[in-house]
C-alpha positions in Angstrom: 199.7 237.4 26.3 201.3 236.5 29.3 200.3 239.5 31.1 196.6 239.1 29.7 196.4 235.3 31.0 197.7 236.4 34.3 195.2 239.3 34.7 192.3 237.0 34.0 193.6 234.2 36.3 193.8 236.9 39.1 190.3 238.3 38.2 188.9 234.9 38.2 190.3 233.9 41.4 189.1 237.4 43.1 185.6 236.9 41.8 185.5 232.9 43.1 186.7 234.3 46.5 183.9 237.0 46.5 181.3 234.5 45.6 182.6 232.0 48.4 182.6 234.8 51.2 179.1 235.9 50.1 177.8 232.1 50.3 178.7 231.5 54.0 176.3 231.9 56.8 177.0 232.3 60.5 174.9 230.3 62.9 174.9 229.8 66.7 173.7 226.7 67.8 171.3 227.2 70.8 170.4 224.1 73.2 167.3 223.0 72.5 166.3 221.6 76.3 166.0 223.8 79.2 166.8 223.1 82.5 164.1 221.5 84.4 163.4 222.7 88.1 162.2 220.1 90.3 159.2 221.4 92.5 159.7 221.2 96.2 157.1 219.8 98.4 155.4 223.4 99.9 155.2 222.6 103.5 158.9 221.5 103.5 160.4 224.4 101.2 162.9 226.3 103.2 162.0 229.5 101.5 158.3 229.6 102.3 155.8 230.3 105.0 152.3 229.2 104.4 149.7 231.0 106.3 145.8 231.0 106.4 145.3 234.0 104.2 148.6 234.3 102.2 152.0 232.8 101.3 155.2 234.3 102.2 158.4 233.6 100.3 161.7 234.6 99.3 165.4 234.7 100.1 164.9 236.9 103.5 162.1 234.1 104.5 164.7 231.3 103.5 167.3 233.2 105.6 165.2 233.4 108.7 163.9 229.6 108.4 167.2 228.0 107.8 169.3 227.0 111.0 172.4 227.8 110.8 171.6 230.8 108.9 174.9 231.0 107.3 174.0 228.0 105.3 171.5 230.2 103.1 174.1 231.9 101.9 176.6 229.2 101.5 177.1 228.2 97.9 178.5 224.8 99.0 175.5 224.2 101.3 173.7 220.8 101.4 170.6 220.3 99.1 168.4 220.1 102.5 169.1 224.1 102.8 167.4 224.8 99.6 168.5 225.9 96.1 169.4 229.3 95.0 167.1 229.0 91.9 164.0 228.9 94.2 164.5 232.5 94.9 164.5 233.8 91.3 161.8 234.7 88.9 161.7 233.7 85.1 160.6 235.3 82.3 157.4 233.5 81.3 158.1 233.5 77.6 161.8 232.9 77.4 162.1 230.7 80.6 165.2 232.7 81.6 166.2 234.0 85.0 165.5 237.7 85.2 165.3 238.6 88.7 165.9 237.8 92.4 162.9 237.4 94.8 163.9 238.9 98.1 160.1 239.0 99.7 157.1 238.0 98.1 153.6 237.6 99.0 150.9 235.4 97.5 147.1 235.6 98.1 
């Protein structure tokens, strides 16, 4: 009789544990807000040259226009020298950064 009670008790504990594990879900919280990028006035943008027929931009243009030039690659440079994310490309659907813009021509 005692072994039968122990068997049923162990079997019941095992079944409740299995159902408890099956009922749990795994969820990851994703941030709902995206980082907002503030636009810079085009004529003052350190990574853009505005021409009559085309606009040129990218990291190479920023390196050429920035005086002293080493501030273009300095991660602790003041805001006046431009931000690094202005030279990146974003996925239009997810908004994630997916590339680096070294040189681009816009017509």
